[in-house]
Structures are given as structure tokens and as C-alpha cells.
ZAKE-521941 format. One record per residue (C-alpha): residue in three letters; y, x, z. Coordinates in pm, whole numbers, plus 50000, padded with zeros to 5 digits. Example, Ala and Ser with C-alpha at 12.3 -4.5 7.8 and 13.67 -1.06 7.14 Angstrom:
2
ALA495505123050780/SER498945136750714/
***
This chain:
306
MET500075000050002/LYS503415012549951/VAL505775013650258/LEU509255016650228/VAL511045034450532/ALA514865019850430/THR517305035550717/GLU521185036650640/LYS521075058750972/PRO517935079050944/PHE514835087451167/ALA514755123051310/LYS512735147451105/VAL510085143551384/ALA510025108651356/VAL509765108050982/ASP507015133850994/GLY505185111851261/ILE505645079350997/ARG504215101150735/GLU501095111950908/VAL500085080251046/LEU500515060350701/GLU499765089150440/SER496245094250667/ALA495585055350634/GLY495705062050243/HIS499385039950220/GLU502065054750009/LEU505375062450232/VAL508735060050016/LEU511695072350224/LEU515145058450148/GLU517555072150382/LYS521555070750407/TYR521335049050081/PRO524955044149922/ASP524795003949886/ARG522694970249904/ALA522024976349481/THR520225007449579/LEU518104990549890/ALA517124961649672/GLU515774981449387/ALA513685000249605/VAL512124978049804/ARG511244956049478/SER507844969749467/ALA506944978149829/ASP504394962550022/ALA506034967050365/LEU509384975750507/ILE510524997450801/VAL514224992150892/ARG516155003151197/SER519814979551226/ASP519504976750838/LYS520244938350737/VAL517414923850586/ASP518624888750429/ALA517614864350225/GLU519124880849900/LEU517004912949999/LEU513964894750067/ALA513934878349727/ALA514324908749524/ALA511114920049702/PRO508304898449575/ALA505344919349693/LEU506644923250016/ARG504504913350305/ILE505634927050615/VAL508924939450768/VAL508984960551071/ARG512274965151272/ALA511684997751463/GLY513064988151800/ALA513334957151980/GLY516234932351876/TYR515754917151527/ASP518684896751441/ASN519484918351140/ILE516604900250976/ASP516594863550829/LEU513734854051005/ASP513994815650831/ALA513524833850480/ALA511144856950535/THR509034827950678/ALA509544808750370/ARG507994836150185/GLY505134839850367/ILE506444873550499/VAL505544887050851/VAL508384901251067/GLU507394922951355/ASN509374946151609/THR508204975051808/PRO508634962152195/GLY509014983452463/GLN509245016952247/ASN513325019752317/SER513235001452656/ASN513455033352891/ALA516285049452683/VAL518105017052697/ALA517595013453051/GLU518485052553121/LEU521995044752951/VAL522385013553171/PHE522365035553493/GLY524235059753326/MET527115035753270/ALA526595020853613/LEU527145060053787/ALA530135061553566/ALA531485030653693/VAL531295037054053/ARG532145071554038/ASN535585064053876/HIS534535079153553/PHE533885111153715/ASP537795117653754/GLY537675133854107/SER538235103454316/SER536385087554587/GLY533585059554455/THR530845041954585/GLU526845043254592/LEU524745026554419/ARG522095025654710/GLY522154993854876/LYS523914972554624/ARG522514942754444/LEU521474945054098/GLY520914911253870/LEU519094913353566/HIS519534889053307/ALA516534886053100/PHE512954904153255/GLY511564917052943/ALA510654954552842/VAL514104968352911/GLY514754949053239/ARG511464959653379/CYS512484995453327/VAL515904990453471/ALA514094974353750/ARG511985005253800/ILE514845030653800/ALA516615006654022/GLU513905009754306/GLY514655050154293/PHE518135043054350/GLY517545020254648/MET518894988854475/ALA517954954054592/VAL517124936654270/SER516874897954112/ALA516304884653796/PHE516724854853603/ASP514444845853297/PRO512944809853250/PHE510164829052986/CYS508894850953251/PRO506484838853535/PRO507914843353919/GLU504744865153990/VAL505324887753708/MET509004896553895/ARG507484897654245/GLU504704921954143/ALA507494944254008/GLY509434941154349/VAL512294916754200/THR513124886154353/PRO513064859354104/VAL516164833354106/ASP516244798453991/THR519594795953842/VAL521434818453616/GLU524454811053817/GLN522504822454125/LEU522214856253975/TYR525454859053898/ALA527064848554198/GLY524484870154420/SER525264904154223/ASP527234934954255/PHE526184945553912/VAL524574924353621/SER522664941653376/ILE522364919153089/HIS519234919652842/ILE518964885252673/PRO518594883452276/ALA521274866952070/THR519784832751974/PRO521614798551890/GLN521074790252255/THR522454823052404/ARG525474834252161/GLY528624829952350/SER526734819152668/ILE528044845852928/GLY531794837652973/ALA534384830853246/ALA532554804653422/LEU529674829553475/LEU531494860853525/GLY533934844653786/LEU531054840154040/MET530514876254092/PRO531654891754426/LYS534454915454443/GLY534264944054289/GLY531444930254024/VAL530434949853722/VAL528444934853406/ILE526494960053181/ASN525834945952847/THR523314969352640/ALA521914937252478/ARG524104923152184/LYS527884912652179/GLU527214877352044/VAL526114866452391/MET529304871252535/ASP532214843452497/GLU534564872652437/ALA537934848152535/GLY536324840852859/LEU535654874452913/ALA539214883952826/ALA540284857653091/VAL538214866153371/LEU539054901053356/ALA543034891353367/ASP542354869953644/ARG539924889053848/PRO541094928353866/ASP538584938754046/LEU535694930253793/ARG534464954953533/TYR532814952553197/LEU530954982153042/ALA529154975552720/ASP526954994552461/VAL527494966052237/ARG531434966852145/PRO532794933252154/ASP534864924951795/CYS538184924652065/ALA537124960552229/ASP540234976452134/ASP542474949652270/LEU540524947852611/MET540434987452666/GLU543964987452629/ARG544794956452827/PHE542504968153136/GLY542195003653100/LYS538695020553260/ARG537964983853377/VAL536384980353010/VAL534355007752874/CYS532405005852540/THR530715029352355/PRO531935037952015/LYS528385025751865/LYS525295009651987/MET523655040352113/GLY521025027852374/ALA518225038452189/GLN519595068652053/THR517425090752208/ALA515105115652030/GLU512255099152219/ALA513115067352136/ASN513645072051774/ILE509775088151749/ASN508275061951972/ALA509875033151733/GLY509095050551373/ILE505715055751455/ALA504765026651650/ALA506315006451340/ALA504025026151095/ARG501045020551301/GLN501464981551323/ILE501794984050934/ASP498424999750908/ALA496974977451156/TYR498484947550964/PHE496974959150646/ARG493344971050789/THR492874941951008/GLY495274914750985/ASP496894923351309/THR500324906451403/ARG500384908451768/CYS503904919151730/GLN504944891451511/VAL508214875051571/ASN508524849151317/ARG505244828351426/
***
């Protein structure tokens, strides 16, 4: 089978070498398209592909229509809102992600941002400690579980809200489940956001929720910018000079927020949660293995468009 790896932002060489070894040792043909100049180049490359591996590259209905042989698309990473699931399903194309491969990298960034916040961005002034603080996890998937594991080492009290995760799973991880999202925000000194961007979650976090946080609250978003109500975020930051917002997913109004609120709002220049050598390698090789498993045995355990 012909497998196209199309990455505007390329994998590390060691990841590409690992992908190649997995696919070619299984008898597949690897085609590598890196830093492609435009969508037309991508559309031409995917025309004869049986499988496609992408990172944050956009896979829309138009691109899928240009790929008559395509049977599977794997997003090397957890989030998959860059892929048109409805269009893929309509064409009978399996879409998968690689859950868990980037989770530790993102979780470590959460604590890098948290430490920067409580130590006043290392400006030499007196800060506070994470030990004994209350951490709320807004979703308890793969990343949330890694965050909980690291938080234990910091001596934080961890709770989580996730209606899709059984409470006993949280308790087994030493995490206290809460019944409502309002309870999570009201009872947390830090909230780490890990929900996907869906029709139900887009714009769901705004002034009403953020305003419930105790004095000095810190919100860290390494999930998706779309889950924030940006107008509500700006309003609550103006109303509550004690609150801070740190994001690895830059809101559209980031420049305005950072100008108005200074270091109370910190946004990375681009999404970097999964940008570690280890995560890059893990996700790429996992994607290759999943494609081989699909063609060998029909394995679709990571399918997201069922």
C-alpha cells in the first residue's frame, strides 16, 4: 500500500526513519511530502495514496475528494479537529488519532507554565509554591491522567470533572471526581483544560465559569483555543485582577489580552505542547504501526469516526 506522510511542519528525522522502518519492513511504500508549498501540491500527492499520515495539516472534504484510493487517515497526535470526519465517513475512510503518544509532553508543559506563573515568570520576586494547592482537571483523558501523576509529586490535591470517565477510574488514580464543572472551577486554585473542541464545548468556558475560581486562580489551556469564550475571558480578567490565563493554544485576541493584562496572560507563539523529540517520535511511529495493523488485520481500535 502507498502511504503518504504529508507534514507542513515535518517530523524529526529520527521519527521519519522510524516510520519508514515500520512501513517498508511490512511491505508498504512510503511517500514523504514535507513543507509542501500549497494545497494543490498536497492534493496531487494524495491522489494515489492508500493511506495518509498528517500532523496538524488540514484534511478537508476537498482534499478527500481528490484521493479516490484513500482508505485511512491517521492524525499523529491526540486532537483531530483538523480532519473533516463527516466527509471522511461519507467516503468510507477510517480516521484515527494516536492517543497517549503526546500526553506526557503536554502534561510537562502544564507544569512548566504553572511554575512560571507562581514564580512570577522568574523575575526575582517572591512567589508561591504548588505544594498544597488544589488542581482541577477539566477532562480526565490521557493528558489529564499524566497531569495528575505529575501533580502527585508536587503534593497537590487533584480533582477532575469528566462525564465520560467513570468516577472509580479517577479514584484509582488518586483523583477526586466532582459532579459538575462549576464545582471544579469553584474549588480549584489551578484549572488545567483538556477538553476537545466539539459543537458542545466550543465557547463553553467563559466569565460564568472563570468567575467562580477562588482568589489568585490560574487557568492553563493546552487543549484547544475554540473551547474558550474569548469575550467572556477578557471580561473576567478585567473584572478580576487576581486571575491569570496561560495558554499553549493562542486565542484570536491574544495580542489584545497580553497588552491589556500584561503577564497575567501568557500565550506561547504557537502550539508547542507536543513539540518534544520524544512525542514527535512516538506519535509518528504509532501512526505507522496503526496503518500497518489496519491493512494487515483490519484493526480500527483508534478510529474516531465510528
